[in-house]
C-alpha positions, 0 to 999 in steps of 0.5 A: 402360640408365642406373642411378641408384644409392645407396651406403651408406658406412662413415661413415654417408653415402650416395653418389648416382651415375648410370652406364650401367655399374653393375658397372664403376662399383662397381669404380671406387668400390672401387678408389678411383678416385672422389674421394668414396669411397676413405676411406669403405670399405667400401661397400654398394650400397643400391639401384639404379634402372634407366632406359631414358632417360638424361635421366630417370636424370640428372633422378632423380639430381639430384632425389635430391640436392635437399632433398626428394629427400634426404628421399624417399631417406631415407624410402623408399630407404635403411634407417635404420640408422646413416645420415646425409645427406651 
C-alpha cells in the first residue's frame, strides 16, 4: 500500500507527503529527520488515504500540492481551525 498523508504542524501549515510505510514515516517526522517538520512540532496526523497503486498515490500527492489541490485539501480534508497553506 501507498499512503498520501497530511500533517498539521504547530505553526498552522500542513505538510503533504507520500510513503509506503506510514508508521515509519511518522516516526521520521517526529524525530526530526524530515527537513520541513523539526521546527514545526508537535505534529498531528490530520488524514491519510491508502492506495494500492503507487503511481496513483504519487499523482494524488502532486495534485494536493497544486493550486486547485490545495483548495480541495483545505475545503474537504483539513479542519479549518488555525490552518494556513504552506
